[in-house]
C-alpha positions in Angstrom: 0.0 0.0 0.0 2.9 2.3 0.8 4.7 1.6 -2.5 1.3 2.4 -4.3 0.9 5.7 -2.5 4.6 6.5 -3.5 4.0 5.7 -7.1 0.7 7.7 -7.1 2.4 10.8 -5.6 5.3 10.4 -8.0 2.9 10.6 -11.0 1.0 13.6 -9.5 4.5 15.4 -8.9 5.3 14.6 -12.5 2.1 16.1 -13.9 2.8 19.1 -11.5 6.3 19.6 -13.0 4.7 20.0 -16.4 3.1 23.2 -15.3 6.5 24.4 -14.0 7.9 24.3 -17.5 5.0 25.2 -19.4 3.3 28.7 -19.0 0.3 27.8 -21.2 -0.5 24.7 -19.3 -0.6 26.8 -16.1 -2.5 29.6 -17.6 -5.3 27.4 -18.9 -6.1 26.2 -15.4 -7.8 29.5 -14.7 -8.3 30.8 -18.2 -11.4 28.7 -19.3 -13.3 29.1 -16.1 -12.7 32.7 -15.9 -13.8 33.2 -19.7 -17.0 31.1 -19.1 -17.9 33.1 -15.9 -17.5 36.4 -17.7 -19.4 35.5 -20.8 -22.3 33.8 -19.1 -22.3 36.1 -16.2 -22.8 39.2 -18.6 -25.4 37.1 -20.5 -27.3 36.9 -17.1 -27.0 40.3 -16.3 -28.4 41.3 -19.8 -31.3 38.9 -19.4 -32.3 40.0 -16.0 -32.7 43.7 -17.2 -35.0 42.7 -20.1 -38.7 43.2 -20.0 -40.9 40.2 -20.8 -41.8 41.5 -24.4 -38.1 41.7 -25.2 -37.2 38.0 -24.7 -38.3 36.9 -28.2 -35.9 39.4 -29.7 -33.1 38.5 -27.3 -33.6 34.7 -28.2 -33.4 35.5 -31.8 -30.3 37.6 -31.2 -28.6 34.9 -29.3 -29.2 32.4 -32.2 -27.8 34.8 -34.6 -24.8 35.6 -32.4 -23.9 31.8 -32.1 -23.8 31.4 -35.7 -21.7 34.7 -36.3 -19.4 33.6 -33.4 -18.8 30.3 -35.1 -17.8 32.1 -38.5 -15.4 34.2 -36.6 -14.0 31.3 -34.6 -13.9 28.8 -37.6 -12.1 31.4 -39.8 -9.4 31.7 -37.3 -9.1 28.1 -36.6 -9.1 27.4 -40.4 -5.8 29.5 -40.7 -4.2 28.4 -37.5 -4.9 24.7 -37.7 -3.7 24.6 -41.3 -0.3 25.7 -40.0 -0.2 23.6 -36.9 -1.1 20.4 -38.9 1.9 20.8 -41.1 4.0 20.9 -38.0 2.1 17.9 -36.5 2.8 15.8 -39.5 6.5 17.2 -39.8 5.6 18.3 -43.3 6.8 22.0 -42.8 10.4 21.1 -44.0 8.9 19.9 -47.3 7.1 23.1 -47.6 10.2 25.2 -47.0 12.2 23.4 -49.7 9.4 23.7 -52.3 8.8 26.7 -54.7 6.0 27.7 -52.6 6.2 31.5 -51.3 5.2 32.6 -47.9 2.3 34.7 -49.1 1.0 31.7 -51.1 0.9 29.5 -48.2 -1.0 32.2 -46.1 -3.5 32.9 -48.8 -4.2 29.0 -49.3 -5.0 28.9 -45.6 -7.5 31.8 -46.1 -9.3 30.1 -48.8 -9.4 26.8 -47.1 -10.7 28.5 -44.0 -13.4 30.4 -46.1 -14.7 27.2 -47.8 -14.7 25.3 -44.5 -16.4 28.2 -42.4 -18.9 28.8 -45.3 -20.0 25.1 -45.4 -20.4 25.1 -41.6 -22.4 28.4 -41.7 -24.8 26.8 -44.2 -25.4 23.8 -42.1 -25.9 25.9 -39.1 -28.3 28.2 -40.9 -30.3 25.3 -42.2 -30.4 23.7 -38.6 -31.4 26.9 -37.1 -34.4 27.3 -39.6 -35.4 23.7 -39.1 -35.4 23.6 -35.4 -36.0 27.3 -34.3 -37.7 28.8 -37.4 -34.8 31.3 -37.6 -33.9 32.5 -41.1 -30.3 34.1 -41.1 -30.8 35.7 -44.6 -34.4 36.6 -43.6 -33.3 38.4 -40.5 -30.3 40.3 -41.9 -31.0 40.5 -45.5 -28.2 42.1 -47.6 -26.4 43.3 -44.5 -25.3 39.7 -43.9 -22.7 40.0 -46.6 -20.6 42.9 -45.1 -21.0 41.6 -41.5 -19.7 38.2 -42.6 -16.7 39.6 -44.5 -15.8 41.6 -41.4 -15.8 38.4 -39.3 -13.7 36.7 -41.9 -11.1 39.5 -41.8 -10.9 39.5 -38.0 -10.8 35.8 -37.8 -8.0 35.7 -40.5 -6.1 38.4 -38.6 -6.3 36.3 -35.4 -5.3 33.1 -37.4 -2.2 34.9 -38.7 -1.3 36.2 -35.2 -1.6 32.7 -33.5 0.2 31.0 -36.4 3.0 33.5 -35.9 3.3 32.4 -32.3 3.3 28.8 -33.2 5.9 29.3 -36.0 8.3 31.0 -33.7 7.8 28.8 -30.5 6.2 25.7 -32.0 4.3 23.3 -29.5 4.8 25.6 -26.5 2.3 28.1 -28.1 -0.3 25.6 -29.4 -2.7 26.3 -26.6 -3.0 29.9 -27.8 -4.7 28.8 -31.1 -7.8 27.8 -28.9 -7.4 30.4 -26.2 -6.9 33.9 -28.0 -10.4 33.6 -29.7 -12.0 32.9 -26.4 -9.9 35.7 -24.7 -11.7 38.2 -27.0 -15.2 36.5 -26.6 -16.3 38.3 -23.5 -15.1 41.6 -24.9 -16.7 41.3 -28.3 -20.3 41.6 -26.9 -21.3 38.7 -28.7 -24.3 37.4 -26.7 -25.1 40.7 -24.9 -25.1 44.5 -25.9 -22.0 46.6 -25.2 -23.9 48.6 -22.6 -23.9 45.5 -20.3 -20.1 45.6 -19.9 -18.5 47.8 -17.2 -17.4 51.3 -18.7 -13.7 50.5 -18.5 -14.3 47.2 -20.5 -16.3 49.0 -23.0 -13.3 51.1 -23.9 -11.3 47.9 -24.7 -14.3 46.3 -26.5 -14.6 49.3 -28.9 -11.1 48.6 -30.2 -12.2 45.2 -31.5 -14.0 45.0 -34.9 -16.0 42.1 -33.8 -17.7 44.4 -31.4 -19.2 46.5 -34.2 -20.3 43.4 -36.0 -22.3 42.0 -33.1 -23.7 45.5 -32.3 -24.7 45.9 -35.8 -26.3 42.5 -36.1 -28.4 43.4 -33.0 -29.4 46.7 -34.2 -30.7 45.0 -37.5 -32.7 42.5 -35.6 -34.2 45.2 -33.2 -34.7 48.1 -35.6 -34.4 46.6 -39.1 -31.6 48.9 -40.1 -27.8 49.5 -39.2 -25.9 52.6 -38.8 -23.0 52.8 -41.4 -20.8 53.5 -38.4 -20.8 49.9 -37.4 -19.7 48.6 -40.6 -17.2 51.5 -41.4 -15.6 51.0 -37.9 -15.3 47.3 -38.4 -13.7 47.6 -41.9 -11.2 50.1 -40.6 -10.2 48.3 -37.6 -9.9 45.1 -39.5 -7.5 46.7 -42.0 -5.4 48.0 -39.1 -5.4 44.5 -37.3 -4.8 42.7 -40.7 -1.7 44.8 -41.4 -0.4 44.4 -37.9 -0.9 40.9 -37.9 0.8 40.4 -41.3 3.7 42.4 -40.1 4.1 40.4 -37.0 3.8 36.9 -38.9 6.5 38.2 -41.2 8.9 39.3 -38.2 8.2 36.0 -36.4 8.7 33.9 -39.5 12.2 35.6 -40.0 13.0 35.0 -36.4 12.3 31.4 -36.7 14.4 31.2 -39.9 17.3 32.9 -38.6 17.5 30.9 -35.4 16.9 27.5 -37.2 13.8 27.1 -35.3 11.6 26.8 -38.4 13.3 23.8 -39.7 13.1 22.0 -36.3 9.3 22.6 -35.9 7.4 19.2 -35.4 10.7 17.5 -34.5 11.5 18.9 -30.9 
């Protein structure tokens, strides 16, 4: 019995040491519970302040928000997962010695992300109509296109950013592929209006293009129109984030090449 206890405690100590050597492992212990508390806590605050006649509109907005969130999340994942799969399969060296240019590699992940996300969105829209009588096109009309484009652009920017971290630091940064999108989820006013957030959080939220997309979506559902400010601000911020993410990717890619880290990805 004593020997068994020693072996059990030894394994517990081994797992504990993993956190000592990996900051992402330690970070995710508190990250996911805190994000869930913030998101659903703010949803609860929003719902408690609604009058009974507003619940139907709120329910419709939540269904739309879930589909829009999936567009943003999947577009980011489509880019990042494409990069990480080449690392997992140790195929990155083959790509580096091929005639493939870095911008061609990135653009291919954009197109793959768009195809996959569009397919998923169509499936979700059909299911939402079948189960909840919610029509994505019927609710947003021609506004659906610019809103979706903005979600794709921001998702790609996040994908470029997280891929940059993976290319530079490899497996140590993999957790950020899934963590970064959920880090901005409570700040993007996805399931509740911006006004629900504390004033200091609203200032941060207004720096995200996703906030203007979801605020615009709710404006359409509630008033059947959208102020051009929402779309213009989303496009403007997306342009800034896309340029910054691209420059960051180029810098991290150069750092990884100079250090020899790029060729060792997937073999460490």
